[in-house]
Each structure stands twice: as C-alpha cells, then as structure tokens.
N, CA, C and O atoms as a GROMACS GRO file, in nm:
protein
  644
    1MET      N    1   7.807   9.991   8.586
    1MET     CA    2   7.680   9.985   8.656
    1MET      C    3   7.689  10.077   8.777
    1MET      O    4   7.777  10.063   8.861
    2GLY      N    5   7.599  10.168   8.783
    2GLY     CA    6   7.595  10.260   8.895
    2GLY      C    7   7.517  10.384   8.856
    2GLY      O    8   7.454  10.389   8.751
    3PRO      N    9   7.520  10.485   8.942
    3PRO     CA   10   7.447  10.608   8.911
    3PRO      C   11   7.504  10.673   8.784
    3PRO      O   12   7.625  10.680   8.766
    4LYS      N   13   7.415  10.721   8.699
    4LYS     CA   14   7.456  10.775   8.569
    4LYS      C   15   7.553  10.892   8.583
    4LYS      O   16   7.645  10.906   8.503
    5TRP      N   17   7.534  10.976   8.684
    5TRP     CA   18   7.621  11.092   8.702
    5TRP      C   19   7.765  11.049   8.735
    5TRP      O   20   7.859  11.126   8.719
    6PHE      N   21   7.778  10.924   8.782
    6PHE     CA   22   7.911  10.877   8.823
    6PHE      C   23   7.975  10.785   8.720
    6PHE      O   24   8.098  10.777   8.713
    7THR      N   25   7.894  10.716   8.642
    7THR     CA   26   7.948  10.617   8.548
    7THR      C   27   7.951  10.668   8.405
    7THR      O   28   7.979  10.592   8.312
    8ASP      N   29   7.924  10.797   8.386
    8ASP     CA   30   7.922  10.850   8.250
    8ASP      C   31   8.062  10.846   8.187
    8ASP      O   32   8.164  10.849   8.256
    9ILE      N   33   8.063  10.840   8.057
    9ILE     CA   34   8.188  10.834   7.982
    9ILE      C   35   8.230  10.976   7.947
    9ILE      O   36   8.153  11.052   7.888
   10ASN      N   37   8.352  11.012   7.984
   10ASN     CA   38   8.405  11.144   7.956
   10ASN      C   39   8.433  11.154   7.806
   10ASN      O   40   8.506  11.071   7.751
   11PRO      N   41   8.376  11.254   7.737
   11PRO     CA   42   8.395  11.262   7.592
   11PRO      C   43   8.540  11.287   7.551
   11PRO      O   44   8.583  11.240   7.445
   12ARG      N   45   8.614  11.358   7.632
   12ARG     CA   46   8.754  11.387   7.596
   12ARG      C   47   8.842  11.264   7.608
   12ARG      O   48   8.926  11.239   7.522
   13TRP      N   49   8.823  11.186   7.713
   13TRP     CA   50   8.911  11.072   7.740
   13TRP      C   51   8.848  10.938   7.700
   13TRP      O   52   8.916  10.835   7.704
   14ALA      N   53   8.721  10.939   7.661
   14ALA     CA   54   8.649  10.818   7.619
   14ALA      C   55   8.658  10.706   7.724
   14ALA      O   56   8.673  10.589   7.690
   15SER      N   57   8.648  10.744   7.849
   15SER     CA   58   8.649  10.647   7.958
   15SER      C   59   8.576  10.706   8.078
   15SER      O   60   8.554  10.827   8.084
   16PRO      N   61   8.537  10.620   8.173
   16PRO     CA   62   8.467  10.670   8.293
   16PRO      C   63   8.567  10.729   8.394
   16PRO      O   64   8.608  10.661   8.488
   17VAL      N   65   8.604  10.851   8.374
   17VAL     CA   66   8.710  10.916   8.452
   17VAL      C   67   8.679  10.916   8.601
   17VAL      O   68   8.768  10.891   8.683
   18LYS      N   69   8.554  10.944   8.638
   18LYS     CA   70   8.519  10.948   8.781
   18LYS      C   71   8.540  10.811   8.846
   18LYS      O   72   8.587  10.803   8.959
   19ASN      N   73   8.508  10.704   8.774
   19ASN     CA   74   8.533  10.569   8.826
   19ASN      C   75   8.683  10.544   8.842
   19ASN      O   76   8.725  10.486   8.942
   20HIS      N   77   8.762  10.589   8.745
   20HIS     CA   78   8.907  10.571   8.754
   20HIS      C   79   8.965  10.646   8.874
   20HIS      O   80   9.052  10.595   8.944
   21ILE      N   81   8.916  10.765   8.897
   21ILE     CA   82   8.963  10.844   9.011
   21ILE      C   83   8.927  10.774   9.142
   21ILE      O   84   9.009  10.765   9.233
   22LEU      N   85   8.803  10.725   9.152
   22LEU     CA   86   8.761  10.652   9.272
   22LEU      C   87   8.848  10.528   9.294
   22LEU      O   88   8.894  10.503   9.406
   23CYS      N   89   8.871  10.451   9.189
   23CYS     CA   90   8.955  10.331   9.202
   23CYS      C   91   9.097  10.368   9.244
   23CYS      O   92   9.158  10.298   9.324
   24PHE      N   93   9.150  10.477   9.191
   24PHE     CA   94   9.283  10.523   9.230
   24PHE      C   95   9.286  10.558   9.378
   24PHE      O   96   9.378  10.516   9.450
   25ILE      N   97   9.188  10.633   9.425
   25ILE     CA   98   9.183  10.674   9.566
   25ILE      C   99   9.169  10.551   9.656
   25ILE      O  100   9.240  10.538   9.755
   26LEU      N  101   9.077  10.460   9.622
   26LEU     CA  102   9.060  10.339   9.703
   26LEU      C  103   9.186  10.252   9.701
   26LEU      O  104   9.223  10.194   9.803
   27GLY      N  105   9.251  10.245   9.587
   27GLY     CA  106   9.376  10.170   9.578
   27GLY      C  107   9.484  10.229   9.666
   27GLY      O  108   9.557  10.155   9.732
   28GLU      N  109   9.496  10.360   9.667
   28GLU     CA  110   9.596  10.426   9.752
   28GLU      C  111   9.565  10.405   9.900
   28GLU      O  112   9.656  10.384   9.980
   29ILE      N  113   9.438  10.410   9.936
   29ILE     CA  114   9.399  10.382  10.075
   29ILE      C  115   9.433  10.238  10.110
   29ILE      O  116   9.485  10.210  10.218
   30GLY      N  117   9.404  10.146  10.017
   30GLY     CA  118   9.438  10.005  10.040
   30GLY      C  119   9.588   9.984  10.058
   30GLY      O  120   9.629   9.907  10.145
   31ILE      N  121   9.668  10.050   9.978
   31ILE     CA  122   9.814  10.039   9.991
   31ILE      C  123   9.859  10.094  10.125
   31ILE      O  124   9.942  10.034  10.193
   32LEU      N  125   9.804  10.208  10.164
   32LEU     CA  126   9.839  10.268  10.293
   32LEU      C  127   9.802  10.174  10.408
   32LEU      O  128   9.883  10.154  10.499
   33LEU      N  129   9.683  10.118  10.405
   33LEU     CA  130   9.642  10.024  10.509
   33LEU      C  131   9.732   9.900  10.511
   33LEU      O  132   9.769   9.851  10.617
   34TYR      N  133   9.767   9.852  10.394
   34TYR     CA  134   9.853   9.734  10.384
   34TYR      C  135   9.991   9.762  10.444
   34TYR      O  136  10.047   9.678  10.514
   35VAL      N  137  10.045   9.879  10.415
   35VAL     CA  138  10.178   9.914  10.465
   35VAL      C  139  10.178   9.937  10.615
   35VAL      O  140  10.270   9.894  10.685
   36LEU      N  141  10.076  10.005  10.667
   36LEU     CA  142  10.074  10.043  10.807
   36LEU      C  143  10.023   9.933  10.901
   36LEU      O  144  10.068   9.923  11.015
   37TRP      N  145   9.928   9.851  10.854
   37TRP     CA  146   9.866   9.755  10.945
   37TRP      C  147   9.867   9.611  10.892
   37TRP      O  148   9.775   9.535  10.921
   38GLN      N  149   9.966   9.575  10.820
   38GLN     CA  150   9.966   9.439  10.766
   38GLN      C  151  10.002   9.337  10.873
   38GLN      O  152  10.080   9.363  10.964
   39GLU      N  153   9.941   9.221  10.857
   39GLU     CA  154   9.975   9.108  10.942
   39GLU      C  155  10.066   9.018  10.860
   39GLU      O  156  10.081   9.034  10.739
   40GLN      N  157  10.125   8.922  10.929
   40GLN     CA  158  10.216   8.831  10.861
   40GLN      C  159  10.148   8.767  10.740
   40GLN      O  160  10.045   8.701  10.753
   41MET      N  161  10.207   8.786  10.625
   41MET     CA  162  10.164   8.725  10.499
   41MET      C  163  10.021   8.758  10.458
   41MET      O  164   9.957   8.679  10.389
   42SER      N  165   9.970   8.873  10.500
   42SER     CA  166   9.832   8.907  10.464
   42SER      C  167   9.817   8.937  10.316
   42SER      O  168   9.705   8.937  10.264
   43GLY      N  169   9.927   8.962  10.248
   43GLY     CA  170   9.921   8.983  10.103
   43GLY      C  171   9.870   8.861  10.029
   43GLY      O  172   9.822   8.872   9.917
   44LEU      N  173   9.881   8.745  10.092
   44LEU     CA  174   9.829   8.624  10.029
   44LEU      C  175   9.678   8.630  10.012
   44LEU      O  176   9.623   8.568   9.921
   45SER      N  177   9.611   8.702  10.098
   45SER     CA  178   9.466   8.714  10.085
   45SER      C  179   9.429   8.780   9.953
   45SER      O  180   9.336   8.737   9.884
   46VAL      N  181   9.502   8.883   9.917
   46VAL     CA  182   9.476   8.952   9.791
   46VAL      C  183   9.508   8.858   9.675
   46VAL      O  184   9.436   8.855   9.575
   47THR      N  185   9.616   8.783   9.687
   47THR     CA  186   9.653   8.688   9.582
   47THR      C  187   9.544   8.582   9.564
   47THR      O  188   9.510   8.547   9.452
   48GLY      N  189   9.491   8.531   9.674
   48GLY     CA  190   9.383   8.433   9.666
   48GLY      C  191   9.260   8.490   9.598
   48GLY      O  192   9.195   8.421   9.519
   49LEU      N  193   9.228   8.614   9.630
   49LEU     CA  194   9.113   8.679   9.567
   49LEU      C  195   9.137   8.696   9.417
   49LEU      O  196   9.046   8.676   9.336
   50GLU      N  197   9.259   8.732   9.379
   50GLU     CA  198   9.294   8.746   9.237
   50GLU      C  199   9.286   8.612   9.165
   50GLU      O  200   9.239   8.605   9.051
   51ILE      N  201   9.330   8.506   9.231
   51ILE     CA  202   9.329   8.373   9.168
   51ILE      C  203   9.189   8.339   9.122
   51ILE      O  204   9.170   8.293   9.009
   52VAL      N  205   9.091   8.362   9.207
   52VAL     CA  206   8.955   8.324   9.174
   52VAL      C  207   8.885   8.432   9.091
   52VAL      O  208   8.826   8.402   8.987
   53SER      N  209   8.891   8.556   9.136
   53SER     CA  210   8.811   8.662   9.075
   53SER      C  211   8.865   8.711   8.941
   53SER      O  212   8.786   8.750   8.855
   54VAL      N  213   8.994   8.710   8.922
   54VAL     CA  214   9.052   8.762   8.798
   54VAL      C  215   9.097   8.648   8.708
   54VAL      O  216   9.042   8.628   8.599
   55PHE      N  217   9.195   8.573   8.753
   55PHE     CA  218   9.254   8.470   8.668
   55PHE      C  219   9.158   8.353   8.646
   55PHE      O  220   9.155   8.296   8.537
   56GLY      N  221   9.082   8.317   8.747
   56GLY     CA  222   8.987   8.207   8.733
   56GLY      C  223   8.876   8.239   8.635
   56GLY      O  224   8.841   8.157   8.551
   57VAL      N  225   8.820   8.358   8.646
   57VAL     CA  226   8.713   8.399   8.554
   57VAL      C  227   8.767   8.406   8.411
   57VAL      O  228   8.699   8.366   8.317
   58THR      N  229   8.888   8.457   8.395
   58THR     CA  230   8.950   8.464   8.263
   58THR      C  231   8.972   8.324   8.206
   58THR      O  232   8.949   8.301   8.087
   59ALA      N  233   9.017   8.231   8.290
   59ALA     CA  234   9.040   8.094   8.244
   59ALA      C  235   8.909   8.027   8.203
   59ALA      O  236   8.905   7.954   8.104
   60ILE      N  237   8.802   8.052   8.278
   60ILE     CA  238   8.672   7.996   8.242
   60ILE      C  239   8.625   8.055   8.108
   60ILE      O  240   8.575   7.983   8.021
   61ALA      N  241   8.643   8.186   8.092
   61ALA     CA  242   8.603   8.251   7.967
   61ALA      C  243   8.681   8.192   7.848
   61ALA      O  244   8.623   8.167   7.743
   62ALA      N  245   8.811   8.172   7.866
   62ALA     CA  246   8.892   8.114   7.759
   62ALA      C  247   8.849   7.972   7.727
   62ALA      O  248   8.849   7.931   7.611
   63THR      N  249   8.812   7.897   7.828
   63THR     CA  250   8.771   7.758   7.809
   63THR      C  251   8.643   7.748   7.727
   63THR      O  252   8.634   7.662   7.638
   64ILE      N  253   8.546   7.832   7.754
   64ILE     CA  254   8.416   7.819   7.688
   64ILE      C  255   8.398   7.910   7.566
   64ILE      O  256   8.304   7.891   7.489
   65PHE      N  257   8.486   8.007   7.547
   65PHE     CA  258   8.470   8.106   7.440
   65PHE      C  259   8.444   8.045   7.302
   65PHE      O  260   8.352   8.091   7.233
   66PRO      N  261   8.519   7.945   7.259
   66PRO     CA  262   8.495   7.891   7.124
   66PRO      C  263   8.358   7.824   7.108
   66PRO      O  264   8.316   7.797   6.995
   67PHE      N  265   8.289   7.796   7.217
   67PHE     CA  266   8.164   7.721   7.209
   67PHE      C  267   8.039   7.805   7.237
   67PHE      O  268   7.928   7.752   7.235
   68VAL      N  269   8.056   7.934   7.264
   68VAL     CA  270   7.943   8.021   7.295
   68VAL      C  271   7.884   8.074   7.166
   68VAL      O  272   7.952   8.144   7.090
   69LYS      N  273   7.758   8.043   7.140
   69LYS     CA  274   7.693   8.082   7.014
   69LYS      C  275   7.683   8.233   6.998
   69LYS      O  276   7.691   8.285   6.887
   70LYS      N  277   7.665   8.302   7.107
   70LYS     CA  278   7.646   8.447   7.103
   70LYS      C  279   7.768   8.520   7.045
   70LYS      O  280   7.753   8.627   6.985
   71VAL      N  281   7.887   8.464   7.063
   71VAL     CA  282   8.010   8.527   7.013
   71VAL      C  283   8.075   8.444   6.902
   71VAL      O  284   8.194   8.457   6.875
   72LYS      N  285   7.997   8.360   6.840
   72LYS     CA  286   8.049   8.272   6.735
   72LYS      C  287   8.115   8.353   6.623
   72LYS      O  288   8.219   8.314   6.571
   73HIS      N  289   8.053   8.465   6.586
   73HIS     CA  290   8.109   8.548   6.479
   73HIS      C  291   8.247   8.604   6.515
   73HIS      O  292   8.332   8.621   6.428
   74ILE      N  293   8.268   8.632   6.641
   74ILE     CA  294   8.399   8.682   6.685
   74ILE      C  295   8.502   8.570   6.677
   74ILE      O  296   8.613   8.589   6.628
   75TRP      N  297   8.462   8.452   6.726
   75TRP     CA  298   8.554   8.338   6.725
   75TRP      C  299   8.591   8.299   6.582
   75TRP      O  300   8.707   8.270   6.554
   76GLU      N  301   8.493   8.298   6.493
   76GLU     CA  302   8.520   8.260   6.355
   76GLU      C  303   8.608   8.361   6.282
   76GLU      O  304   8.679   8.325   6.189
   77ALA      N  305   8.603   8.487   6.324
   77ALA     CA  306   8.688   8.590   6.261
   77ALA      C  307   8.829   8.589   6.318
   77ALA      O  308   8.919   8.653   6.262
   78SER      N  309   8.850   8.519   6.426
   78SER     CA  310   8.981   8.516   6.492
   78SER      C  311   9.077   8.423   6.417
   78SER      O  312   9.037   8.316   6.371
   79PRO      N  313   9.203   8.462   6.405
   79PRO     CA  314   9.300   8.373   6.342
   79PRO      C  315   9.331   8.250   6.429
   79PRO      O  316   9.387   8.152   6.380
   80TYR      N  317   9.296   8.256   6.555
   80TYR     CA  318   9.327   8.147   6.648
   80TYR      C  319   9.225   8.033   6.641
   80TYR      O  320   9.246   7.927   6.701
   81ASN      N  321   9.116   8.052   6.569
   81ASN     CA  322   9.016   7.945   6.562
   81ASN      C  323   9.068   7.824   6.486
   81ASN      O  324   9.008   7.716   6.493
   82LYS      N  325   9.176   7.839   6.414
   82LYS     CA  326   9.236   7.726   6.342
   82LYS      C  327   9.336   7.650   6.428
   82LYS      O  328   9.378   7.540   6.391
   83TRP      N  329   9.375   7.707   6.539
   83TRP     CA  330   9.472   7.642   6.627
   83TRP      C  331   9.400   7.535   6.708
   83TRP      O  332   9.321   7.566   6.796
   84ARG      N  333   9.428   7.409   6.677
   84ARG     CA  334   9.359   7.298   6.744
   84ARG      C  335   9.460   7.189   6.777
   84ARG      O  336   9.559   7.169   6.707
   85VAL      N  337   9.430   7.118   6.885
   85VAL     CA  338   9.507   7.000   6.924
   85VAL      C  339   9.404   6.888   6.941
   85VAL      O  340   9.316   6.896   7.027
   86LEU      N  341   9.415   6.786   6.861
   86LEU     CA  342   9.320   6.674   6.860
   86LEU      C  343   9.176   6.724   6.842
   86LEU      O  344   9.083   6.669   6.902
   87GLY      N  345   9.160   6.827   6.761
   87GLY     CA  346   9.028   6.882   6.732
   87GLY      C  347   8.973   6.977   6.837
   87GLY      O  348   8.864   7.032   6.820
   88ILE      N  349   9.047   6.998   6.944
   88ILE     CA  350   9.002   7.087   7.052
   88ILE      C  351   9.074   7.221   7.035
   88ILE      O  352   9.196   7.224   7.015
   89PRO      N  353   9.000   7.333   7.042
   89PRO     CA  354   9.066   7.463   7.029
   89PRO      C  355   9.177   7.482   7.133
   89PRO      O  356   9.161   7.448   7.250
   90ALA      N  357   9.290   7.535   7.088
   90ALA     CA  358   9.405   7.554   7.177
   90ALA      C  359   9.370   7.645   7.294
   90ALA      O  360   9.421   7.626   7.405
   91VAL      N  361   9.284   7.745   7.272
   91VAL     CA  362   9.247   7.836   7.381
   91VAL      C  363   9.170   7.760   7.489
   91VAL      O  364   9.184   7.792   7.607
   92THR      N  365   9.091   7.663   7.450
   92THR     CA  366   9.018   7.581   7.548
   92THR      C  367   9.115   7.497   7.629
   92THR      O  368   9.102   7.487   7.751
   93ILE      N  369   9.212   7.438   7.564
   93ILE     CA  370   9.313   7.358   7.634
   93ILE      C  371   9.391   7.446   7.731
   93ILE      O  372   9.416   7.408   7.845
   94GLY      N  373   9.429   7.566   7.685
   94GLY     CA  374   9.499   7.659   7.773
   94GLY      C  375   9.415   7.700   7.892
   94GLY      O  376   9.467   7.710   8.004
   95GLY      N  377   9.286   7.723   7.871
   95GLY     CA  378   9.196   7.758   7.980
   95GLY      C  379   9.184   7.646   8.082
   95GLY      O  380   9.183   7.672   8.202
   96ILE      N  381   9.175   7.523   8.035
   96ILE     CA  382   9.164   7.408   8.126
   96ILE      C  383   9.292   7.390   8.207
   96ILE      O  384   9.286   7.368   8.328
   97VAL      N  385   9.407   7.400   8.140
   97VAL     CA  386   9.535   7.389   8.210
   97VAL      C  387   9.547   7.499   8.315
   97VAL      O  388   9.593   7.475   8.427
   98ASN      N  389   9.507   7.620   8.278
   98ASN     CA  390   9.512   7.732   8.372
   98ASN      C  391   9.419   7.708   8.491
   98ASN      O  392   9.457   7.737   8.605
   99LEU      N  393   9.298   7.657   8.467
   99LEU     CA  394   9.205   7.628   8.576
   99LEU      C  395   9.261   7.524   8.672
   99LEU      O  396   9.247   7.537   8.794
  100ILE      N  397   9.324   7.422   8.618
  100ILE     CA  398   9.386   7.319   8.704
  100ILE      C  399   9.496   7.382   8.790
  100ILE      O  400   9.503   7.357   8.910
  101TYR      N  401   9.580   7.463   8.728
  101TYR     CA  402   9.688   7.530   8.800
  101TYR      C  403   9.632   7.621   8.910
  101TYR      O  404   9.680   7.619   9.024
  102LEU      N  405   9.531   7.700   8.877
  102LEU     CA  406   9.472   7.791   8.975
  102LEU      C  407   9.404   7.715   9.088
  102LEU      O  408   9.410   7.758   9.203
  103ALA      N  409   9.340   7.603   9.056
  103ALA     CA  410   9.276   7.521   9.161
  103ALA      C  411   9.382   7.468   9.258
  103ALA      O  412   9.359   7.465   9.379
  104ILE      N  413   9.496   7.426   9.206
  104ILE     CA  414   9.605   7.378   9.292
  104ILE      C  415   9.655   7.491   9.382
  104ILE      O  416   9.672   7.472   9.502
  105LEU      N  417   9.678   7.608   9.324
  105LEU     CA  418   9.724   7.723   9.403
  105LEU      C  419   9.623   7.758   9.513
  105LEU      O  420   9.661   7.778   9.628
  106PHE      N  421   9.496   7.764   9.476
  106PHE     CA  422   9.393   7.802   9.572
  106PHE      C  423   9.378   7.697   9.680
  106PHE      O  424   9.361   7.730   9.797
  107TYR      N  425   9.384   7.570   9.643
  107TYR     CA  426   9.374   7.462   9.742
  107TYR      C  427   9.485   7.474   9.846
  107TYR      O  428   9.458   7.466   9.966
  108PHE      N  429   9.608   7.494   9.802
  108PHE     CA  430   9.718   7.502   9.897
  108PHE      C  431   9.716   7.632   9.977
  108PHE      O  432   9.773   7.639  10.086
  109PHE      N  433   9.652   7.734   9.923
  109PHE     CA  434   9.634   7.855  10.003
  109PHE      C  435   9.539   7.827  10.119
  109PHE      O  436   9.561   7.874  10.231
  110ILE      N  437   9.433   7.751  10.092
  110ILE     CA  438   9.332   7.722  10.196
  110ILE      C  439   9.387   7.628  10.301
  110ILE      O  440   9.356   7.645  10.419
  111VAL      N  441   9.466   7.528  10.264
  111VAL     CA  442   9.514   7.430  10.361
  111VAL      C  443   9.656   7.459  10.409
  111VAL      O  444   9.727   7.368  10.453
  112MET      N  445   9.698   7.583  10.399
  112MET     CA  446   9.832   7.623  10.439
  112MET      C  447   9.856   7.594  10.588
  112MET      O  448   9.782   7.646  10.672
  113PRO      N  449   9.955   7.513  10.620
  113PRO     CA  450   9.981   7.482  10.761
  113PRO      C  451  10.017   7.608  10.841
  113PRO      O  452  10.086   7.697  10.792
  114ASP      N  453   9.970   7.613  10.963
  114ASP     CA  454   9.997   7.722  11.058
  114ASP      C  455   9.934   7.855  11.021
  114ASP      O  456   9.953   7.953  11.093
  115LEU      N  457   9.860   7.862  10.912
  115LEU     CA  458   9.795   7.988  10.875
  115LEU      C  459   9.645   7.967  10.852
  115LEU      O  460   9.585   8.036  10.770
  116GLU      N  461   9.586   7.873  10.925
  116GLU     CA  462   9.444   7.844  10.907
  116GLU      C  463   9.358   7.968  10.934
  116GLU      O  464   9.259   7.990  10.865
  117GLY      N  465   9.396   8.047  11.033
  117GLY     CA  466   9.318   8.168  11.065
  117GLY      C  467   9.319   8.267  10.951
  117GLY      O  468   9.217   8.329  10.920
  118LEU      N  469   9.433   8.282  10.887
  118LEU     CA  470   9.443   8.372  10.772
  118LEU      C  471   9.355   8.320  10.658
  118LEU      O  472   9.284   8.398  10.595
  119ALA      N  473   9.361   8.190  10.633
  119ALA     CA  474   9.284   8.133  10.522
  119ALA      C  475   9.134   8.146  10.547
  119ALA      O  476   9.060   8.182  10.455
  120ILE      N  477   9.088   8.118  10.669
  120ILE     CA  478   8.944   8.130  10.700
  120ILE      C  479   8.901   8.275  10.692
  120ILE      O  480   8.795   8.306  10.636
  121GLY      N  481   8.981   8.365  10.746
  121GLY     CA  482   8.950   8.508  10.737
  121GLY      C  483   8.945   8.556  10.593
  121GLY      O  484   8.861   8.638  10.556
  122SER      N  485   9.036   8.504  10.512
  122SER     CA  486   9.038   8.541  10.370
  122SER      C  487   8.914   8.490  10.299
  122SER      O  488   8.857   8.561  10.216
  123LEU      N  489   8.872   8.368  10.329
  123LEU     CA  490   8.751   8.315  10.266
  123LEU      C  491   8.630   8.401  10.299
  123LEU      O  492   8.546   8.426  10.213
  124ILE      N  493   8.620   8.444  10.424
  124ILE     CA  494   8.510   8.532  10.465
  124ILE      C  495   8.519   8.665  10.388
  124ILE      O  496   8.418   8.718  10.342
  125PHE      N  497   8.641   8.717  10.376
  125PHE     CA  498   8.666   8.840  10.302
  125PHE      C  499   8.621   8.824  10.156
  125PHE      O  500   8.557   8.914  10.101
  126TYR      N  501   8.655   8.712  10.093
  126TYR     CA  502   8.616   8.686   9.954
  126TYR      C  503   8.464   8.684   9.940
  126TYR      O  504   8.409   8.747   9.850
  127LEU      N  505   8.398   8.614  10.030
  127LEU     CA  506   8.252   8.605  10.023
  127LEU      C  507   8.187   8.742  10.038
  127LEU      O  508   8.089   8.772   9.970
  128VAL      N  509   8.242   8.825  10.125
  128VAL     CA  510   8.188   8.961  10.144
  128VAL      C  511   8.209   9.042  10.016
  128VAL      O  512   8.117   9.108   9.969
  129ILE      N  513   8.330   9.039   9.961
  129ILE     CA  514   8.360   9.116   9.839
  129ILE      C  515   8.271   9.069   9.723
  129ILE      O  516   8.211   9.151   9.654
  130TRP      N  517   8.264   8.936   9.702
  130TRP     CA  518   8.180   8.885   9.594
  130TRP      C  519   8.034   8.918   9.617
  130TRP      O  520   7.963   8.956   9.524
  131GLY      N  521   7.988   8.905   9.740
  131GLY     CA  522   7.848   8.937   9.772
  131GLY      C  523   7.816   9.083   9.744
  131GLY      O  524   7.712   9.114   9.687
  132LEU      N  525   7.905   9.172   9.785
  132LEU     CA  526   7.884   9.315   9.760
  132LEU      C  527   7.883   9.344   9.610
  132LEU      O  528   7.801   9.423   9.562
  133GLY      N  529   7.972   9.282   9.536
  133GLY     CA  530   7.977   9.303   9.391
  133GLY      C  531   7.851   9.256   9.322
  133GLY      O  532   7.797   9.326   9.237
  134ILE      N  533   7.804   9.138   9.359
  134ILE     CA  534   7.681   9.084   9.299
  134ILE      C  535   7.561   9.169   9.339
  134ILE      O  536   7.475   9.198   9.256
  135ALA      N  537   7.556   9.210   9.465
  135ALA     CA  538   7.444   9.294   9.511
  135ALA      C  539   7.443   9.428   9.437
  135ALA      O  540   7.337   9.477   9.398
  136TRP      N  541   7.560   9.487   9.418
  136TRP     CA  542   7.572   9.615   9.346
  136TRP      C  543   7.518   9.598   9.203
  136TRP      O  544   7.438   9.679   9.157
  137TYR      N  545   7.564   9.493   9.135
  137TYR     CA  546   7.521   9.469   8.997
  137TYR      C  547   7.371   9.446   8.990
  137TYR      O  548   7.303   9.506   8.906
  138MET      N  549   7.318   9.362   9.078
  138MET     CA  550   7.175   9.330   9.074
  138MET      C  551   7.090   9.454   9.105
  138MET      O  552   6.986   9.476   9.042
  139PHE      N  553   7.135   9.535   9.202
  139PHE     CA  554   7.060   9.656   9.234
  139PHE      C  555   7.053   9.749   9.114
  139PHE      O  556   6.945   9.798   9.080
  140TRP      N  557   7.167   9.774   9.050
  140TRP     CA  558   7.167   9.868   8.938
  140TRP      C  559   7.101   9.810   8.815
  140TRP      O  560   7.047   9.885   8.733
  141LYS      N  561   7.102   9.680   8.798
  141LYS     CA  562   7.028   9.618   8.689
  141LYS      C  563   6.878   9.639   8.713
  141LYS      O  564   6.805   9.676   8.621
  142TRP      N  565   6.833   9.615   8.837
  142TRP     CA  566   6.694   9.637   8.872
  142TRP      C  567   6.657   9.784   8.855
  142TRP      O  568   6.552   9.817   8.799
  143ARG      N  569   6.743   9.873   8.904
  143ARG     CA  570   6.716  10.018   8.900
  143ARG      C  571   6.704  10.067   8.755
  143ARG      O  572   6.615  10.145   8.722
  144ASN      N  573   6.794  10.021   8.670
  144ASN     CA  574   6.788  10.060   8.529
  144ASN      C  575   6.661  10.007   8.463
  144ASN      O  576   6.601  10.076   8.380
  145LYS      N  577   6.619   9.886   8.499
  145LYS     CA  578   6.496   9.829   8.443
  145LYS      C  579   6.376   9.911   8.486
  145LYS      O  580   6.281   9.929   8.409
  146GLU      N  581   6.378   9.961   8.609
  146GLU     CA  582   6.268  10.044   8.660
  146GLU      C  583   6.251  10.172   8.580
  146GLU      O  584   6.139  10.221   8.565
  147VAL      N  585   6.360  10.228   8.530
  147VAL     CA  586   6.351  10.352   8.452
  147VAL      C  587   6.346  10.324   8.302
  147VAL      O  588   6.354  10.416   8.221
  148GLY      N  589   6.331  10.194   8.265
  148GLY     CA  590   6.310  10.160   8.125
  148GLY      C  591   6.433  10.123   8.046
  148GLY      O  592   6.429  10.122   7.922
  149ILE      N  593   6.543  10.092   8.112
  149ILE     CA  594   6.665  10.054   8.042
  149ILE      C  595   6.692   9.906   8.067
  149ILE      O  596   6.713   9.864   8.181
  150ASP      N  597   6.690   9.827   7.960
  150ASP     CA  598   6.723   9.685   7.971
  150ASP      C  599   6.874   9.671   7.951
  150ASP      O  600   6.924   9.678   7.839
  151VAL      N  601   6.945   9.650   8.061
  151VAL     CA  602   7.091   9.645   8.057
  151VAL      C  603   7.140   9.532   7.966
  151VAL      O  604   7.238   9.550   7.893
  152GLY      N  605   7.072   9.418   7.969
  152GLY     CA  606   7.111   9.308   7.882
  152GLY      C  607   7.108   9.347   7.736
  152GLY      O  608   7.199   9.312   7.660
  153MET      N  609   7.005   9.418   7.696
  153MET     CA  610   6.994   9.462   7.558
  153MET      C  611   7.099   9.567   7.526
  153MET      O  612   7.155   9.568   7.416
  154ALA      N  613   7.126   9.656   7.620
  154ALA     CA  614   7.225   9.760   7.597
  154ALA      C  615   7.362   9.700   7.572
  154ALA      O  616   7.435   9.745   7.484
  155TYR      N  617   7.399   9.598   7.650
  155TYR     CA  618   7.530   9.537   7.632
  155TYR      C  619   7.536   9.448   7.509
  155TYR      O  620   7.644   9.425   7.455
  156ASP      N  621   7.422   9.397   7.463
  156ASP     CA  622   7.420   9.319   7.339
  156ASP      C  623   7.457   9.404   7.219
  156ASP      O  624   7.505   9.351   7.119
  157GLU      N  625   7.436   9.532   7.229
  157GLU     CA  626   7.457   9.619   7.114
  157GLU      C  627   7.597   9.680   7.111
  157GLU      O  628   7.630   9.751   7.016
  158LEU      N  629   7.680   9.654   7.210
  158LEU     CA  630   7.816   9.706   7.210
  158LEU      C  631   7.900   9.631   7.109
  158LEU      O  632   7.879   9.511   7.089
  159PRO      N  633   7.994   9.696   7.046
  159PRO     CA  634   8.082   9.626   6.953
  159PRO      C  635   8.173   9.529   7.028
  159PRO      O  636   8.195   9.548   7.148
  160PRO      N  637   8.225   9.426   6.961
  160PRO     CA  638   8.303   9.323   7.030
  160PRO      C  639   8.444   9.364   7.068
  160PRO      O  640   8.526   9.278   7.100
  161GLU      N  641   8.475   9.490   7.065
  161GLU     CA  642   8.610   9.534   7.099
  161GLU      C  643   8.633   9.506   7.242
  161GLU      O  644   8.740   9.534   7.295
   0.00000   0.00000   0.00000
C-alpha cells in the first residue's frame, strides 16, 4: 500500500525492490541509533513490539485459520487439516498456547520492577507505530478507491501462495 511509483513490483526480481531498499536503509539507521544512543535495556521495547505485532498476530491467525470460510479451500487442501486433538485442529491449539505464552511475556514486560518508565514509554511508542501503520493503510485504501481501485477485491484475486 502506497504510491504506485514506489510499491511497484520489479519484473526482474519479482518483488518491490524500492520498498526493500527503504526498509534496509531505515533498519540501518535504527541499528545506528540503537548502538549510539541506547538506554539501559531499551532493546526490550523492540521485543515487546514484536511480541504483539509479529508473533501475536501470527498466533491469532493460526488460531482462527481453520475456521475462516474465505480460506476454507486452502485449509482443506492442507495435509495438516487432519491433525486434531480432541477434535480441535492442532494449529488452533498451538495458536492458543502461543497466545497464552505471549500474553505472559507481555504482561511481565509491562509490570517489570524498576523499569516502569521504560514500559510506559514503550507502550506510547507502540501506540504511535500502530497508529501510523493503520493511518497509512487507511489513507492508501481510500486513495486507491478514489481512483477506482477496490483494494479488497484486488487482494481477493491473489493466489493463496
């Protein structure tokens, strides 16, 4: 999602090369800032963000995947759809166990003794990052609709790879 000139797929590499270059540059800047101006245990902020934004979203997806009608054909074609424990898909059980584990990790990150300032600052950081991400997506969804592109329909037509 973004301006077409920036998010286009490179025919040679079959990927959005400009996006990859931007992410590389931002990542290197982030590493430089982390090395030069880190505070005590500030790396935990990134870990907390990963717990919720990456691993948490993946765990939720794994938990509900077998029950989503839109992807039923993918689930039924999977060899894992036969893996069940007490009639519940194993991937759902794994997702639930992972969510419980991540909730425990995140809880103890927030109530960490002597680091309340870090935890509160990190929560504000998470809200800003999530807010910017949602705003970016909503803006470009609106913008594409204005020029006649229904993003929802476009993504419905992508193969399940």
